[in-house]
C-alpha positions, 0 to 999 in steps of 0.5 A: 429833057430826055436824050436818046442814046444813038447806039442803044434805043433803050437807053436814055440820059436825063438832062436838066435846063442847066445842062446837068445830067441825072448821074448815078453815084457809088456813094451811099445815100445815107450811112446804113442804107442800101441805096446809092446818091443820084446827083446832077453833074456836068457832062465830061467832054469826049467821055462815054459815061455810063453813070449818066445813062439809064435803061428804060424798061416798060412796065405796063403804063409805067417805066423803070429807070435802070443804072449801068449796074442794074439798080433802079432810080428810086423815089424816097417817100419817107419823112423829110428831109428825104421825101423830095429826093432819088436814090438808086437801089435794088427793088428787092421787096414789094414795099419798095416796088411802087417807088421805082416805077415812074409815070410819064405824060406829055407836056405841050409846049407853046409853039409861038414862044422860043423855047429858052423864054418858056423854060425861063418862065417855067423855072421862075414858078417851079423849083428846077429840081422838083418840076423841070429837067431841062432843055437841050439849047441849040439842037433843033428840039427833035426830041424835047422832054421835060421830067415831071410826072403824075400817075398817068400817062404812057411811056411812048416817044414824044412827037415834035413840040411835046415834052414828056415829064415824070415825077413821083407823087406821094399822098 
């Protein structure tokens, strides 16, 4: 789910269905690499945590997500085991530019099912870390968003009952 930050409309928090936030860390992704780890962490109560806040920057029909230090959320398109992971890094070269832009698409949520039942069903078919990023329980569903993407769509606000999604696809 994408949570909008009230104090800044360009800042979002990416939250999973397990109430973990996508968090930029200062820990190196791998020894000798420039990127840093991105983890899923539980929120800390009554503290503002800049490490879970991402600035969304529209780039044509795609979006870039910048962390508090100006580094971009980056997909790893390398050979396994790094292919299905993300890190945050400075996109210094044209070769890595495609790895920091994300497509966003709206996903319809069935109106007749409870949201918790829907996500329970979806998570049984897909890995939570790869395919879904969440649900906010008990908040009224004013801005529901999940994270799954392809290379189409537009990063626009989601109407009620729709979910936005983003995921990198490598060929």
